[in-house]
PAZA-385772 format. One line per field, with one value per residue (C-alpha): x, z, y; residue in one letter; residue number from 1. Coordinates in steps of 0.02 Angstrom, whole numbers, plus 50000, padded with zeros to 5 digits. Layout:
% PAZA-385772
xx: c(X ...)
zz: c(Z ...)
yy: c(Y ...)
resn: c(a ...)
resi: c(NUM ...)
END
This chain:
% PAZA-385772
xx: c(49787 49850 49723 49824 49910 50033 50100 50282 50326 50231 50341 50496 50439 50418 50590 50667 50587 50617 50448 50268 50161 49978 49874 49707 49750 49656 49658 49674 49589 49708 49718 49854 50012 50096 50271 50372 50293 50158 49984 49878 49757 49594 49668 49633 49762 49834 49715 49782 49855 49839 49958 49906 49857 49786 49789 49732 49732 49564 49492 49525 49612 49720 49777 49812 49920 50043 50188 50133 50246 50141 49981 49819 49700 49521 49373 49197 49101 49260 49417 49577 49735 49769 49912 49903 50068 50196 50353 50457 50479 50566 50601 50535 50581 50445 50535 50393 50382 50553 50467 50556 50448 50448 50319 50270 50257 50200 50215 50124 50210 50113 50153 50254 50139 50197 50141 50051 50102 50290 50288 50381 50276 50188 50069 50017 49852 49773 49616 49638 49579 49709 49642 49736 49907 49924 49985 50041 50181 50162 50313 50346 50491 50503 50591 50670 50670 50860 50832 50889 50776 50735 50756 50601 50533 50422 50264 50184 50178 49997 49878 49702 49728 49866 49850 49988 49964 50004 50132 50117 50065 50205 50283 50471 50591 50763 50729 50823 50935 50998 50872 50710 50654 50504 50422 50302 50176 50242 50383 50457 50592 50723 50757 50609 50695 50825 50692 50707 50541 50468 50406 50347 50327 50286 50199 50238 50130 50197 50068 50121 50049 50100 50188 50085 49916 49793 49746 49783 49768 49656 49700 49562 49646 49820 49854 49960 49937 50081 50081 50182 50096 50179 50228 50086 50032 49865 49756 49633 49456 49324 49144 49004 48943 48796 48625 48564 48620 48668 48708 48739 48676 48845 48855 48942 49083 49197 49376 49385 49270 49405 49544 49653 49577 49700 49854 49954 49868 49934 49917 49728 49578 49647 49751 49619 49554 49595 49515 49367 49337 49358 49230 49102 49112 49113 48951 48878 48890 48799 48946 48994 49112 49036 49009 49159 49264 49220 49232 49404 49342 49300 49108 49105 49172 49051 49067 49180 49192 49304 49424 49419 49459 49608 49679 49646 49736 49884 50055 50178 50329 50255 50174 50013 49843 49867 49950 49843 49846 49817 49656 49598 49643 49544 49389 49405 49402 49214 49097 49111 49198 49340 49463 49583 49708 49722 49730 49592 49608 49466 49302 49220 49291 49218 49050 49042 49075 48948 48819 48847 48826 49009 49076 49262 49392 49514 49680 49722 49825 49795 49812 49663 49639 49632 49470 49326 49223 49351 49414 49585 49740 49826 49983 49879 49700 49574 49391 49248 49161 48978 48898 48885 48766 48662 48798 48939 49010 49079 48979 49103 49097 49245 49298 49395 49234 49189 49048 48954 48816 48948 49038 48936 49015 48994 49157 49182 49215 49365 49452 49424 49478 49643 49692 49658 49741 49894 50060 50152 50096 50162 50150 50122 50309 50311 50408 50366 50295 50195 50015 49948 49897 49726 49758 49598 49525 49383 49281 49143 49055 49126 48971 48941 48793 48810 48824 48957 49056 49051 49121 49251 49310 49346 49480 49554 49462 49371)
zz: c(48802 48945 49013 49142 49198 49313 49229 49195 49370 49453 49356 49406 49587 49583 49508 49636 49781 49712 49787 49768 49904 49901 50050 50133 50201 50352 50394 50573 50652 50767 50851 50820 50922 50972 50958 50931 51085 51111 51064 51206 51303 51212 51039 50935 50947 50793 50723 50705 50532 50487 50351 50318 50414 50358 50469 50426 50505 50476 50635 50712 50856 50731 50649 50816 50867 50725 50717 50622 50542 50459 50447 50544 50590 50550 50636 50565 50469 50379 50479 50385 50377 50279 50262 50402 50396 50277 50353 50208 50020 49907 49721 49626 49447 49370 49284 49158 49100 49146 49234 49389 49513 49693 49811 49990 50095 50263 50337 50446 50515 50591 50754 50735 50691 50756 50638 50711 50550 50519 50334 50173 50079 50114 50008 50056 50001 50034 50007 49971 49877 49780 49703 49554 49609 49749 49769 49900 49929 50031 50109 50218 50335 50402 50546 50508 50621 50640 50720 50573 50474 50294 50222 50192 50034 49919 49888 49773 49717 49679 49613 49552 49398 49269 49209 49184 49362 49438 49435 49343 49467 49479 49566 49597 49531 49593 49780 49879 50031 49983 50102 50023 49864 49800 49644 49583 49726 49829 49956 49961 50063 49937 50012 50114 50131 50242 50375 50371 50396 50422 50602 50610 50503 50498 50362 50313 50211 50130 50068 49933 49858 49747 49850 49902 49883 50015 49925 50011 49985 50109 50161 50242 50251 50247 50282 50240 50216 50275 50228 50234 50115 50101 49935 49858 49689 49759 49902 50010 49944 50041 50061 50009 50158 50091 50121 49947 49789 49808 49667 49673 49533 49472 49304 49165 49064 48939 48920 48749 48664 48702 48604 48520 48614 48698 48678 48780 48931 48944 48757 48756 48820 48802 48958 49056 49166 49327 49289 49204 49359 49468 49366 49381 49571 49583 49485 49588 49734 49634 49587 49412 49328 49285 49109 49134 49186 49022 48907 48843 48784 48600 48594 48472 48607 48709 48898 48908 49097 49067 48966 49108 49236 49133 49125 49311 49366 49247 49328 49220 49283 49274 49109 49151 49234 49353 49502 49643 49763 49620 49579 49760 49770 49611 49686 49838 49732 49717 49847 50015 49943 50018 49937 50014 49943 50049 50044 50086 50120 50048 49956 50127 50153 49988 50030 50190 50094 49958 50091 50165 49994 49954 49785 49776 49639 49633 49547 49469 49334 49242 49086 48969 49026 49210 49206 49109 49015 49015 48840 48873 48981 49067 49164 49268 49265 49372 49381 49498 49608 49616 49689 49711 49640 49751 49733 49777 49606 49576 49483 49412 49302 49190 49088 48968 48872 48693 48743 48896 48898 48897 49050 49177 49195 49311 49353 49443 49626 49643 49487 49528 49709 49662 49526 49644 49804 49743 49724 49619 49452 49287 49133 48955 48937 49093 49195 49376 49389 49517 49569 49677 49833 49866 49827 49808 49807 49925 49885 50003 50065 50200 50301 50274 50350 50518 50430 50313 50456 50548 50404 50358 50538 50524 50397 50497 50400 50494)
yy: c(49092 49198 49319 49410 49566 49479 49323 49375 49437 49293 49172 49271 49268 49080 49056 49172 49082 48909 48867 48912 48838 48799 48752 48775 48945 49006 49189 49248 49396 49487 49655 49783 49778 49939 49868 49709 49630 49498 49556 49623 49515 49489 49480 49326 49188 49105 48975 48800 48779 48963 49018 49198 49353 49520 49673 49848 50021 50108 50184 50354 50266 50171 50332 50414 50264 50295 50417 50572 50701 50834 50731 50747 50607 50651 50569 50558 50426 50371 50410 50445 50547 50707 50831 50958 51052 50976 50903 50967 50979 50855 50834 50684 50640 50535 50390 50371 50551 50621 50766 50832 50926 50984 50910 50949 50792 50725 50550 50426 50270 50126 50040 49880 49736 49566 49430 49280 49191 49218 49257 49220 49349 49513 49616 49794 49871 50041 50146 50330 50483 50583 50744 50814 50874 50745 50565 50440 50316 50155 50070 49918 49881 49704 49618 49449 49297 49319 49490 49595 49711 49749 49923 50026 49945 50048 49945 50072 50253 50287 50417 50384 50493 50505 50684 50811 50875 50706 50567 50402 50267 50142 49995 50003 49871 49816 49822 49689 49667 49492 49415 49473 49560 49657 49585 49721 49713 49567 49566 49391 49306 49250 49077 49012 48843 48927 48951 49140 49228 49400 49406 49587 49741 49925 50022 50200 50318 50475 50600 50723 50882 51026 51161 51309 51222 51163 51005 50841 50655 50565 50388 50285 50114 50042 49859 49709 49523 49414 49231 49071 48952 48780 48701 48604 48537 48481 48542 48447 48441 48536 48483 48601 48701 48802 48723 48773 48861 49044 49164 49352 49464 49526 49617 49522 49599 49515 49573 49491 49616 49746 49660 49789 49936 50054 49942 50068 49991 49813 49778 49796 49701 49526 49559 49654 49512 49605 49775 49690 49585 49739 49835 49695 49699 49889 49893 49752 49873 50006 50117 50174 50298 50466 50530 50644 50493 50407 50557 50503 50332 50306 50315 50168 50051 49947 49948 50101 50078 49926 50035 50161 50026 49967 50143 50173 50015 50024 50010 50106 50009 49836 49889 49800 49812 49665 49752 49681 49831 49953 49862 49867 50052 50085 50003 50116 50274 50248 50321 50232 50079 49978 49859 49733 49607 49450 49260 49137 48953 48853 48860 48857 49031 49087 49009 49111 49271 49229 49187 49361 49441 49476 49417 49378 49407 49262 49229 49061 48976 48813 48707 48694 48514 48562 48664 48588 48716 48856 48819 48894 48879 49023 49065 49184 49245 49338 49292 49329 49201 49251 49095 48907 48779 48664 48531 48652 48689 48863 48996 49120 49273 49233 49386 49275 49243 49290 49409 49471 49338 49200 49269 49168 48996 48846 48759 48593 48623 48508 48571 48753 48738 48658 48782 48927 48864 48771 48860 48731 48665 48599 48708 48649 48614 48505 48633 48670 48846 48944 48961 49101 49005 49081 49265 49365 49541 49584 49740 49794 49952 50065 50019 49833 49743 49656 49487 49554 49631 49465 49362 49493 49494 49307 49353 49496 49632 49768)
resn: c(m t s s g f t p r r s v l a a a l g v a g a a a v q m t s t a a a s g p v p r p a g s a a k k a g a t a e y h g w t s h a d w l a g a a k g v r a e a g a r p g i v i s r p a g t t d y t d p h t g t k a a w e y a t w t s p v r k l s v p a t e a i v s w n a r t p s g t w i q a e l k g t y s d g s a t p w y v m g r w a s g d g t n s i r r t s v d d q s d d k s s v w t d t l a v d d p a s g l r l t a y q l r l t l y r k p g t t r t p t v w r i g a m g s d v p d r f e v p a s e p s l p k a r e l a v p r y s q e i h k g q y p e y d n g g e a w c s p t s s q m i i e f w g r k p t a d d l a w v n p d y a d p q v c h a a r a t f d y q y d g c g n w p f n a a y a a t y r d m q g v v t r l g s l t d l e k l i a a g i p v i t s q s f l k t e l d g a g y g t a g h l m t v i g f t a t g d v i a n d p a s p d n p a v r r v y k r r q w e n i w l r t k r y n a d g k v v s g t g g v c y l y f p a k p t a a q r k v l k e y g i r)
resi: c(1 2 3 4 5 6 7 8 9 10 11 12 13 14 15 16 17 18 19 20 21 22 23 24 25 26 27 28 29 30 31 32 33 34 35 36 37 38 39 40 41 42 43 44 45 46 47 48 49 50 51 52 53 54 55 56 57 58 59 60 61 62 63 64 65 66 67 68 69 70 71 72 73 74 75 76 77 78 79 80 81 82 83 84 85 86 87 88 89 90 91 92 93 94 95 96 97 98 99 100 101 102 103 104 105 106 107 108 109 110 111 112 113 114 115 116 117 118 119 120 121 122 123 124 125 126 127 128 129 130 131 132 133 134 135 136 137 138 139 140 141 142 143 144 145 146 147 148 149 150 151 152 153 154 155 156 157 158 159 160 161 162 163 164 165 166 167 168 169 170 171 172 173 174 175 176 177 178 179 180 181 182 183 184 185 186 187 188 189 190 191 192 193 194 195 196 197 198 199 200 201 202 203 204 205 206 207 208 209 210 211 212 213 214 215 216 217 218 219 220 221 222 223 224 225 226 227 228 229 230 231 232 233 234 235 236 237 238 239 240 241 242 243 244 245 246 247 248 249 250 251 252 253 254 255 256 257 258 259 260 261 262 263 264 265 266 267 268 269 270 271 272 273 274 275 276 277 278 279 280 281 282 283 284 285 286 287 288 289 290 291 292 293 294 295 296 297 298 299 300 301 302 303 304 305 306 307 308 309 310 311 312 313 314 315 316 317 318 319 320 321 322 323 324 325 326 327 328 329 330 331 332 333 334 335 336 337 338 339 340 341 342 343 344 345 346 347 348 349 350 351 352 353 354 355 356 357 358 359 360 361 362 363 364 365 366 367 368 369 370 371 372 373 374 375 376 377 378 379 380 381 382 383 384 385 386 387 388 389 390 391 392 393 394 395 396 397 398 399 400 401 402 403 404 405 406 407 408 409 410 411 412 413 414 415 416 417 418 419 420 421 422 423 424 425 426 427 428 429 430 431 432 433 434 435 436 437 438 439 440 441 442 443 444 445 446 447 448 449 450 451 452 453 454 455 456 457 458 459 460 461 462)
END
């Protein structure tokens, strides 16, 4: 069984790299740099052994520090950027509908961010609102360790809706400069063994709207995770760090009860592990779709919000619901919610987040024999860590369950840690294939508690 929206391109990515590392990744918390120069005094130094770094632009000062062409930075409780006076008009032909239309646009370009962890991979994620008739594009331009630069890579064209007054949200295939390539949502160095790395990057946002209107997207967060995770079939075991059992009251939804429903979205519920996991966490934080949001769903279907999540995360190019940034962006469409894609390094990291009241959506792959109690094997699957037992085993809401009550599972700590953090494994045919190396989604309120802010800051998230 494969419960996934990302299996095919993850396998392609592994083949292209020739590696897939797994390690105990430690995130670093660093301040923004205004150019390709050392970070200013007072910023956090690289932690020993760190292999990943997330940095985001979210504050009013962050937005003012970028180069704006036609956008305005807005202050307030949730700072962001909006279209002020468009920089121009351009035509865009939607590859999924064939519709050609004119759009006004404006751009914001980040300062250069120097990576404390020279990276083989980068993943961009964003939080935005796109009213009908608007959309955004996120791009990344990297600097290599040999001094050359990548082109501007499109990391996503995104709109929260998919109506006739919008575009189809999409990743962009066939982007490469013979040194690196974009695989759906991940920019990867083609030959990590050569020693080539990304040492810095910039992000660019383009905001679009129908000409002659005053509507505008609003972007509250843009960020990227750069990582260099070494090859590994097995990761070091961590010791339990919580003094007692801790479990968060996360709703339970099964993807399997949606088999055959809306096959136009990733062939139906059997592949909806990512949006199902996303919906569980969104509702944990007290947010839900409105009745109007769900009006299109067949009233005979249980848990219509899962169908809605699948539609709202669907990537029309990838033809699946497992685009990581699209899931984080969907979570952030709810009132005062944020979503980030990053990498963590051990179950100790997860324990800190659980202790602060933040559940975590994780990505893993395994044979049926590698995870006792799962009852299936998968080339890629998302599930939600909601707690830990008194002995340190993982309590997970696993959407690949026959019904909602069966979603809560307890998995052995050692088994679960390895299948999540490794980046090399053997499949059922004995071939070496990839693992995701600690990739996860973090969803949390725009105003987290002091304890939540503290632990998020440890992983570079503010």
